[in-house]
C-alpha positions, -999 to +999 in steps of 0.1 A: -340+186-019-317+175+012-322+137+002-303+146-034-271+158-015-254+127-018-263+126-053-250+159-062-215+143-057-216+117-084-199+119-114-220+117-145-210+086-167-223+075-199-259+073-189-285+060-213-276+052-246-245+064-261-257+092-282-229+113-282-205+097-304-184+128-312-174+159-293-206+178-290-209+215-300-203+240-275-231+258-280-261+235-283-294+248-293-322+246-269-352+229-273-369+231-239-402+246-236-413+273-213-424+251-188-390+233-175-407+207-152-429+196-179-410+198-209-378+180-191-405+150-179-414+146-215-379+151-232-367+123-205-398+099-216-389+106-249-353+098-247-363+063-227-387+057-258-356+055-282-332+032-257-328-001-273-335-029-253-303-049-244-310-087-256-297-116-238-277-129-263-258-096-262-245-101-230-213-117-221-181-121-236-181-117-273-152-124-293-149-095-324-114-109-340-093-136-339-065-151-360-078-179-385-059-205-366-067-203-333-034-218-322-021-185-333-038-166-304-009-148-282-028-125-261-065-120-250-077-084-252-111-078-234-127-043-238-155-032-208-180-006-216-191+020-188-227+024-174-257+035-198-242+017-228-256-003-256-233-029-268-236-026-303-229+011-304-206+019-274-175+012-293-188+026-325-181+061-342-213+074-351-200+095-382-178+064-397-197+037-381-160+023-376-155+000-347-118+000-338-117-030-321-132-050-350-119-032-377-095-052-401-071-020-404-072-008-366-065-030-334-068-064-354-040-051-374-017-036-346-024-069-329-025-098-354-022-126-331-046-113-304-081-128-298-102-093-295-132-095-272-160-073-255-178-079-220-211-069-224-232-062-194-269-046-186-261-012-176-293+012-176-293+027-145-327+046-151-360+037-175-378+005-179-347-016-183-328-001-152-310-028-138-293-029-099-259-036-104-225-037-082-191-032-092-182-064-076-211-082-091-203-070-129-165-080-119-175-117-107-194-123-137-170-114-162-145-136-143-167-165-144-170-164-184-134-156-189-124-184-168-144-205-188-137-188-222-098-198-211-099-230-195-077-247-221-050-216-221-055-206-181-021-185-185-026-166-221-015-128-215-045-106-208-048-068-219-078-051-202-094-019-220-116-002-195-139+030-206-151+048-174-172+022-149-156-005-171-119+007-160-132+000-123-148-036-137-113-043-150-095-031-117-121-054-095-114-080-116-077-083-112-080-076-076-107-105-071-086-128-094-057-120-071-073-129-039-092-157-053-065-173-070-084-210-066-114-203-079-098-181-110-064-198-117-040-179-140-060-148-142-041-124-122-006-133-130-015-133-167-028-095-170-001-079-191-017-044-191-045-023-187-057+006-203-080+031-191-101+056-208-120+082-188-121+059-153-128+081-123-105+066-098-113+093-072-148+098-082-163+133-095-151+163-076-176+191-065-162+216-093-164+189-119-198+183-132-212+172-098-240+205-101-251+196-134-253+159-127-276+170-097-298+188-119-300+157-143-310+135-115-336+156-103-353+163-135-351+123-137-368+117-105-392+141-109-402+124-144-416+093-118-396+068-142-374+037-125-339+043-111-314+021-101-286+044-085-265+023-064-236+022-094-237+058-094-231+058-053-204+035-062-182+058-081-194+092-063-160+111-049-154+097-015-172+067-018-158+041+006-163+010-019-145+033-046-118+043-021-113+006-009-111-006-044-084+018-057-065+015-026-062-019-027-057-022-063-025+001-057-015-019-028-014-051-051+006-035-079+032-023-052+036-057-039+039-070-073+077-078-083+086-053-112+092-082-139+053-097-131+039-063-130+011-051-156+018-022-173-008+004-164-017+035-186-047+064-179-061+084-207-084+115-194-107+140-214-099+176-221-134+186-235-165+192-215-193+169-219-231+177-223-245+155-194-280+168-203-284+143-232-281+114-209-320+122-205-327+143-233-320+177-218-302+199-239-303+232-223-278+224-195-242+237-196-215+215-208-190+203-176-159+182-171-167+147-156-136+128-155-106+152-148-068+145-147-069+144-105-097+117-109-088+097-140-052+089-135-030+068-110+000+080-092+034+066-107+014+051-137+016+067-174-010+091-186-019+111-215-048+135-223-069+130-255-086+160-271-124+145-265-155+146-242-163+118-218-185+099-243-159+098-272-130+086-255-140+051-266-146+059-302-122+063-333-128+072-367-099+053-383-063+042-381-051+081-391-071+094-361-045+108-336-065+101-304-067+064-319-028+062-328-023+074-290-040+046-276-029+018-299+007+029-290+001+020-254-018-012-261+011-022-284+033-016-254+015-036-233+015-064-257+053-062-259+055-067-225+033-098-224+057-124-227+079-109-199+050-107-176+039-145-181+075-161-183+084-163-146+051-182-136+059-208-164+089-217-149+082-216-113+084-253-111+125-251-111+140-251-074+150-219-060+187-213-070+190-240-099+214-230-125+212-234-160+237-256-176+271-237-189+261-233-229+223-249-226+201-235-249+174-210-236+145-220-224+116-208-246+081-208-231+051-219-252+017-206-258-008-225-240-017-257-257-055-273-253-059-304-233-068-325-265-076-321-297-112-327-291-133-321-259-143-343-235-170-369-235-203-361-218-208-398-210-172-412-206-174-449-200-148-453-172-137-489-185-128-502-149-111-467-137-086-468-170-078-434-163-064-441-128-044-472-144-030-449-172-015-426-142+002-453-122+018-467-148+031-433-162+044-430-126+066-459-133+076-453-167+073-422-192+060-444-219+023-461-218+007-474-248-030-484-252-042-510-276-068-525-289-095-527-315-106-498-340-137-479-324-132-493-289-125-452-278-087-458-274-088-418-286-115-406-262-096-423-232-064-406-240-084-372-244-100-376-211-066-384-196-052-355-215-077-333-196-072-348-162-033-339-168-038-307-175-062-299-149-039-312-124-003-300-133-015-270-155+013-285-178+018-285-214-003-311-234+009-322-270-009-340-295+003-357-321-019-373-350+001-405-360-021-418-387+003-408-415+041-395-419+022-362-432+001-358-400+028-369-377+052-341-391+022-313-391+016-319-357+054-315-349+048-281-367+021-269-344+040-280-317+070-259-326+048-231-332+035-236-294+073-235-283+077-203-303+103-222-325+112-198-356+106-225-383+104-200-413+140-214-429+133-250-417+128-279-436+104-308-418+131-329-403+148-298-390+114-292-371+114-322-359+146-321-346+143-287-333+111-300-313+129-331-301+156-312-288+135-283-270+115-307-251+145-331-243+166-301-231+141-281-212+155-273-180+124-256-166+112-287-146+072-281-157+056-313-167+048-325-202+026-347-216+027-363-255-001-381-268+006-400-300-026-409-313-032-436-341+002-449-343-008-482-364+021-484-387+045-510-375+075-501-396+098-475-385+085-446-411+111-418-419+105-386-421+099-367-454+129-362-475+149-377-444+189-371-448+195-407-435+173-440-441+179-453-408+160-425-390+126-428-381+098-409-369+101-428-334+139-413-328+120-381-326+097-388-296+117-368-265+132-385-239+132-367-206+123-373-169+093-346-170+079-361-201+051-383-201+042-401-236+009-419-242+005-437-272-029-453-290-027-482-316-042-513-330-012-531-328+001-551-297+033-558-311+039-520-317+026-512-283+052-537-270+078-519-292+070-484-281+075-496-243+109-513-249+091-547-244+079-536-209+047-556-205+041-537-175+037-504-198+009-516-223-026-513-215-054-533-236-086-513-237-112-536-221-144-542-235-173-517-222-189-537-191-223-535-182-228-503-164-207-486-193-225-504-219-257-489-207-246-459-204-234-454-238-263-469-254-288-449-234-267-416-231-271-411-198-271-431-166-299-451-150-309-466-119-338-481-132-325-522-127-348-534-160-342-505-180-303-512-175-309-547-180-325-543-212-297-516-224-272-540-214-286-568-235-293-545-267-260-532-265-244-568-263-265-575-296-248-547-312-215-563-304-206-538-275-181-519-294-179-484-278-182-467-311-211-488-322-230-479-289-224-444-293-238-443-330-268-463-318-275-438-291-273-409-316-294-423-340-321-427-312-318-391-304-320-377-337-349-399-351-368-396-317-373-434-314-372-457-285-346-484-279-370-512-288-379-496-324-344-490-330-331-528-323-359-535-347-344-515-376-311-531-367-326-566-372-343-559-403-315-542-422-302-559-451-270-582-443-237-563-447-204-577-469-188-575-433-215-605-423-203-624-455-166-616-445-172-630-410-184-666-426-151-667-448-128-656-418-100-683-415-099-674-377-123-668-349-107-636-342-108-628-378-147-639-376-151-621-345-135-587-358-159-590-391-190-595-370-181-565-351-177-547-383-210-557-396-228-544-366-210-511-366-217-505-403-257-515-397-255-488-372-235-462-390-259-468-419-289-464-403-274-429-391-264-420-424-296-429-438-312-405-415-288-372-424-291-380-458-327-377-456-329-345-435-295-329-449-285-341-482-257-317-487-243-323-454-244-361-460-224-354-492-200-336-476-194-365-451-185-387-478-160-362-491-144-363-459-148-399-453-132-406-486-094-393-475-077-412-452-066-386-427-076-379-390-082-342-393-095-321-419-085-283-418-112-255-418-092-244-449-108-275-468-143-262-466-163-235-477-178-210-453-213-221-456-201-257-450-184-249-418-215-226-407-243-251-421-235-285-427-205-293-401-230-286-370-254-311-388-226-336-389-217-329-354-251-334-344-253-371-359-220-379-345-203-382-376-177-357-372-160-340-343-147-305-341-114-298-326-114-282-290-104-250-313-125-251-338-099-251-365-100-287-375-127-314-381-120-350-367-133-379-387-131-413-365-113-444-381-148-461-376-168-436-394-143-435-422-142-468-426-181-470-429-179-440-456-153-461-478-173-491-476-206-473-485-188-456-513-178-491-527-211-504-520-228-476-538-203-473-566-195-437-561-160-442-549-145-427-582-170-398-581-163-388-547-125-391-551-126-369-582-147-344-563-120-344-536-092-340-558-112-311-573-115-292-542-078-299-533-067-287-567-083-253-561-074-246-526-038-260-524-013-232-532+022-242-524+033-206-520+008-205-494+030-221-468+008-219-438-026-228-454-006-256-475+010-273-447-025-277-429-037-290-460-007-312-469-020-344-452-053-343-472-033-334-504-011-363-500-042-387-493-060-373-524-025-379-543-031-415-537-064-417-561-064-430-593-088-410-611-098-419-646-115-387-657-093-365-681-102-333-659-096-353-627-063-365-641-051-330-646-063-316-610-038-344-598-013-335-621-015-295-609-022-308-572+015-327-573+029-295-588+015-278-559+029-301-534+063-298-551+064-260-548+059-266-511+085-291-506+108-268-527+101-238-507+110-257-472+141-270-491+126-308-492+144-310-527+139-349-531+102-347-520+098-318-543+116-335-574+094-367-568+062-348-567+074-328-601+081-358-618+046-372-608+031-341-623+048-345-654+039-381-656+003-374-649+003-345-673+018-372-698-009-395-688-039-371-689-051-347-714-030-325-730-025-298-702-014-260-701+018-258-718+028-229-693+020-256-664+040-280-680+072-257-680+066-244-646+069-279-633+099-286-656+115-254-646+106-265-608+121-298-609+151-285-629+160-259-600+154-288-572+175-312-591+206-286-592+202-282-558+203-319-549+234-322-573+251-295-558+244-306-524+265-335-518+271-352-490+248-380-493+246-413-511+213-406-529+213-436-549+216-459-517+190-440-499+167-443-526+175-479-527+167-485-491+134-462-495+120-486-521+129-516-500+115-499-469+080-487-488+079-526-500+085-540-466+057-515-452+032-527-478+035-561-472+036-554-430+002-533-440-014-564-458-003-586-430-018-567-400-052-563-423-054-599-428-049-609-391-072-577-382-104-579-402-096-612-425-083-619-459-114-611-477-125-579-461-122-549-483-093-531-467-072-564-472-082-567-508-074-529-513-036-535-496-033-568-514-038-548-548-013-519-537+015-544-527+010-565-559+014-534-579+044-521-562+059-559-565+051-555-603+064-524-608+096-522-583+102-562-578+133-579-584+139-613-607+111-638-598+089-612-578+061-614-604+051-646-592+041-627-559+022-600-578+003-626-597-005-647-566-018-614-553-038-606-584-051-638-585-066-633-553-080-598-558-098-613-593-113-640-572-127-615-546-141-590-576-158-622-591-173-631-560-184-594-546-191-580-580-196-605-607-176-623-635-183-595-660-177-565-638-151-536-647-133-540-616-129-578-625-114-568-660-092-545-648-076-569-626-075-596-652-056-571-672-033-568-639-027-603-635-020-605-674+009-581-669+023-604-642+016-634-662+035-620-690+062-610-667+066-647-656+069-657-689+036-674-689+026-660-720-005-685-732-025-676-698-016-642-705-030-638-738-064-654-725-063-628-699-060-599-718-084-608-746-110-617-718-101-585-698-105-564-733-137-580-743-154-572-705-140-539-704-154-534-742-188-543-730-184-514-702-164-489-719-169-493-756-141-514-778-124-480-786-123-464-753-084-457-743-088-482-714-096-510-740-072-498-765-040-498-734-048-532-730-045-540-767-011-523-767-001-544-741-011-578-755+006-567-791+039-560-769+035-595-758+034-609-790+066-589-797+084-607-771+073-642-780+083-633-818+049-634-832+055-605-854+024-606-880+002-608-850+019-582-828+022-558-862-016-561-867-028-556-830+000-525-828-016-508-859-050-513-847-041-500-814-023-469-829-051-462-854-077-461-825-056-442-803-049-413-826-086-410-836-094-408-794-061-397-782-036-381-809-003-392-819+015-375-790-008-387-763+013-407-736-009-442-744+000-433-781+034-431-774+039-463-756+023-481-787+047-465-809+077-474-786+067-509-788+061-506-827+095-492-827+108-523-812+090-545-836+106-529-867+139-529-850+134-566-849+122-567-882+156-554-891+142-519-902+168-501-879+164-468-899+124-465-894+130-479-854+155-451-849+132-425-865+101-434-845+121-437-813+140-405-819+104-388-819+091-405-788+119-394-769+117-360-780+080-357-769+090-374-737+117-352-730+095-323-734+065-336-714+085-354-684+120-339-684+152-357-694+156-375-662+122-392-661+124-431-659+101-435-687+123-412-707+156-431-696+140-463-711+133-447-744+168-434-746+184-468-736+161-486-764+174-457-789+206-465-780+207-499-786+189-496-818+215-471-826+241-500-821+224-523-847+229-495-869+267-494-863+269-464-844+287-479-813+300-445-803+270-431-797+256-459-784+281-459-754+274-422-749+238-424-744+240-459-720+265-443-700+248-409-693+217-430-689+232-455-664+244-426-644+214-409-641+196-442-632+220-448-603+216-414-589+175-414-593+167-451-589+193-471-574+219-493-585+195-525-580+165-512-598+155-531-627+161-504-653+192-498-637+201-532-639+191-539-674+211-504-688+242-518-669+237-551-690+233-536-722+265-514-715+287-542-702+275-565-735+284-536-756+318-528-740+323-568-744+316-568-775+339-542-786+369-555-770+365-592-783+351-587-817+375-556-821+352-540-852+335-571-865+301-565-878+282-588-851+252-576-834+252-573-798+223-591-778+191-572-779+178-584-744+143-598-742+118-587-717+128-549-727+098-543-748+068-532-727+086-508-703+058-486-702+027-510-693+007-496-671-006-517-638-042-506-627-051-509-590 
């Protein structure tokens, strides 16, 4: 028996399955038969048969809880179990089945911004699954896993929770990481606290269960089952490994400065444990395992728990008093976390450096990831472009990458960001600049990372706070800001900017230790960003042979013939990095050889882009169109493969690609879409998940292909209406954080022009919810705009819920009251400049598209239509001619691509008719109106609302020409049809009734005209509000009708009030404001010169069809 003398001093810790979930009864019944040796062996074997084998997928770090937005994680909590434990049960209370690490009412509620993990390892020390483990071996495996898990956030605070041997593992991790900081950077310096639950720092004393443990050990040995006792030997009393580990740990803590020292707290048991249950032996007396002397560390906090050893890591509920004790200490460790981390985040500042007097305190950010997406496995080096960026940023803080869409600019920026992060451990801030909303959302995320409290800030305040924080930071820590996809060559202003001169460009920080890398398609913009310093811009080169082969094959090759063929095929595909990646993904997913793939490409039907290449007016335009054609073919093959295998995932791609946004947050998707469909899209290379898995990125290349596909298949309207439906159901302005994440998507779908009544209602509701968000964040001008748009949409769509209309009107009233009381800004001047700025932007976008992809490209045609509509609605005198020229161009494209009798051709003939009418070209306008009505009637039916709207516009033009009889016939026919289909108070019908009233006025039927206008005005006030532009135009026409009746006083009052509102809302130069000013001026002149004579004031022409709708 002497060979077991060492074993008798081993502490019995969590052996076998954690079956003792609760403190065991003090007098358990005996089940041992008369023959103790035989019964014990049988009991042990029966016990082993009940032990579950630990699966491979249970081993390692497992996340039990983290915030919905991974960027909100502030601290990592890692719980480590003891030996003989089964991962799925070790933290679970047997009676309540509650896991306190996962239960939403327990630790996740106490630490809502924590990522809570367990580290699981194989820990059975006897039986068929026994494994030989060492303290250092378990600790090193944990460190390797933890280092990988924290690669993007190596300095995030850490709290360890260790039960029994798991506490010793945590202790060993701290020491190993402290000694080997180069191998495990950031870990030891980030440990903020360690909670030990029954950890035997000093082993098991001879009077504390040693004898009982010896009996268990002998019984197991006699049962002839496998044992691995090296872990047990490690934690025996006076074991050299244990003594040295605890001694070294204490020494390291003693040498650590107080402000950087982790908080240590030890819990020890107050009840004896039934050790025999480890091996299925029930007749052994309970003994204490980890006493106060063994389970505590000198000079550190401690507390006894009225539990046995096996219950120290299990709690029943949030009301469990033992849990409350443990939770209290973990919360204190969390409070200590930021104070622990702060010094190592400011070490770049020279010793003795003083902060400038009065400078704001430095705030230390949560760790950012190196980029929004992970690095490419096969990165094309492009003549070592990363090294070129690095050299240029050493000379200048601003560098711009420019090049065509799909040439890999974003992935180059990601690659550089990762290198910067690895080299400097500095902060990387990523800004999506595809739209103003995405730029602003990126800054809000940066503000959160910088721990700026933005609860009471509007968007402009957030931009200013981030700018000031980064500009004034005195820590000396390196920063990198990547601004990705900045393709807007105007100076876009922030949402609700207080000054029209303020641009988003002004919020890019300027400081010595900040580097800014911008990606753009425009060389002109690249030069502007770097202050015309040509040495700071880099044109992304076309991929060379080696890179082309790498991208096409998906791997490097040393076979010269294989490489030669790959290069030839890559060149045939146009050589674009994006196209080559699509080609490689198809070959991988379809399991086809390169030769077969190229045959499929060559046999594919010609794309519209190929036709556009023939029409391009410049060699560059032709080259770009040819490249786009090759990209579209490669994408279409891959998409067809996806659709064949995963139809639902393919539809989800169309939904995502219909929106002009760079990133789509997880909140947009249903759970099964994230779990099932997104992985399929990722596998086919259609989308890329962000590094933190919180958003999904759709590249411009894929987005462009999706939208061309939607147009070619005639599915754009259906998919856009689906996207509107999704956003209208998910976007809630009262839920600020979720709504902010969804805002870029919401604004993108609000640009859609839906036709169906339900989709129009969705759009109205979404406008109202966006307005709520803006109102909540004190962006009242933007809120008012969206409330107005909501009311217009309610007016133009089916009669919506009266409650929703009232809510929108009340919301509009509230924000208007705040705007009126705010003062301080010339709102009208700002609005005027805003309109001019929007016009300039739309024109520039059109010019850029013409240069980039050619005049006949779909994107260019769409921009031409948008700019024409803007000029028609907001243009000054003479500008309808420009709108008409643009619409002629759009109409020609529709005829060529879709046919003379297509519905789109009819709609654009109608738009052109409106422009010709505004020019005074009535004869051509009439021909266009009639042609549009005829063709649209073939598609929609002669009594459809759209055809009736066209007829109403034709009738208005007859009024303008003085063709009263024809006008009256057309108006009566229109009203009759609209009454049947829409009702008398539908917005379209109100337009016709308004025009009918003006015709009655021209026939000197003033009383009838006034009565009709009064009714139209009352309905519009109810639907749209008193200050809506349409309502104001109705009020002006009613005022002039009163003048013709002789009521000049009432006329003057209405015109003055209308003009006041128009100047404030639309600006002094808006056509509506100008017309009201002319009317008032003529009225005042009439009163002064005629002095009461009954002479009619002039009723200007061109005021008969203010509400004519322009379709895009």
